[in-house]
C-alpha positions, 0 to 999 in steps of 0.5 A, a space after each residue: 451581377 447585382 447592383 452594389 449598395 450605395 454607401 451614404 458615408 461616401 456620398 454615393 448616388 449612382 448615375 443610372 439613367 443613360 438619357 443624361 449622358 448626351 447632355 453631359 457630352 454636349 456640356 463637356 464638348 467631348 472630343 477624340 483628343 480629350 484626356 478625361 479625369 472622372 472622379 467617382 465612376 460608381 457603376 461605370 455608366 458615365 465612364 463607358 460613355 466617356 471612353 466611347 467619345 474621348 482618347 482616354 479616361 482616368 477614373 478615380 474610385 475610393 470604394 474598392 468594393 466597386 472594382 468587380 462591377 466597374 471592371 465588368 462594365 468597362 471590359 474591353 475598353 482599353 482606354 480606361 485606367 482605373 485608379 483606386 484611392 482618395 481623389 483629394 490625396 492622390 497626385 492627380 497632376 502626375 497622371 499620364 497622359 495629363 487630364 485636359 477635362 474633368 467630367 464627373 458625377 461628383 460624390 457630394 462630400 468631396 465636390 467642393 474641395 475637389 473643384 477648388 483644389 483642381 483650379 491650381 493643382 490641375 493646370 492641364 484641365 481646361 474645362 469642368 463638367 460636374 454633377 453636384 448638389 444644386 446648392 453647390 452648383 449655385 454657390 460656384 457662380 453666386 453674386 456678391 451679397 447673396 446668401 450663396 456667395 462665399 469663398 468657393 464662389 470667389 475662388 471658382 470665379 477667379 479661375 473659371 467662367 461658367 459655360 453651361 448649366 442643366 438642372 438634373 432630376 433626382 430620378 437619374 440616381 440610385 438611390 434617389 438623393 433627398 436634394 436636387 442636383 445640377 450639371 454645371 460646366 465651366 472653362 478655365 481662365 488665367 489665374 490671377 498672380 499670387 493666387 495661393 496668397 489670394 486663396 489664403 486671404 479669401 479663406 480667412 475672410 469667410 472663416 468668420 462670416 458674420 464678423 467684419 472683414 478686418 476681425 475675420 482676417 485677424 481671427 484667421 491669422 491672415 493680418 491684424 485688424 489695423 493692417 486689414 483696415 488699411 488695406 481695405 482703405 487702399 482699395 476704396 472699401 470701408 473697414 466695416 465691410 463684410 467678406 460677402 460684399 467684395 467681388 472676386 477681383 477685389 480680393 485680388 486687390 486686397 491680397 496685393 494691398 496686404 502684402 504691400 
């Protein structure tokens, strides 16, 4: 069967180099009891490897035209369940058995929202090993005050700690992307109390990145400038501060101060 053409509109870059599979396996710390969630199985190269090394694989694919190729690649593997649909819309927490790890070559256009939403919507997942654009990988664990630091950095760092990193050559994909990629692994840590509220504050804080934090929060409808300035003062910050200057833990304190 000929290889299907990747669809640019879906951010598809198929993993075709099997030499990378061992690196993924090590970073993911795969074990025989693992229930793995894979989003964007593509041609099934990684899926087949996961099936060999874990208890079960839930593979979520949006592109229905890949079904014949996937079923051929996974023939005889009874521990793989294919689910067709949009991973951002499906009830992933309702999968049975529930996933314990997320291991994926993530389509570029859903990588960030999928990872962020999985932090609180997939509490059973304890470890992530994802292949993403290098720029996205750098963003996940960027430091405050850097260009890469943003809302994604804050939310990921509040819910996880980095466990591994591996640059990935463009040549492992077909078609070759025009950007560099990286494998990044991180493990769950307890979410702070009131995480949903913190998420709202973080999103509002970075919604108007060039503005002072009180202005951005007011424009986003999270708090008035007066409320935001008072809350910042209570955590030892000046009202003229910008969102990228606050460390992740400070956003937790800010959310608590706003609610007081």
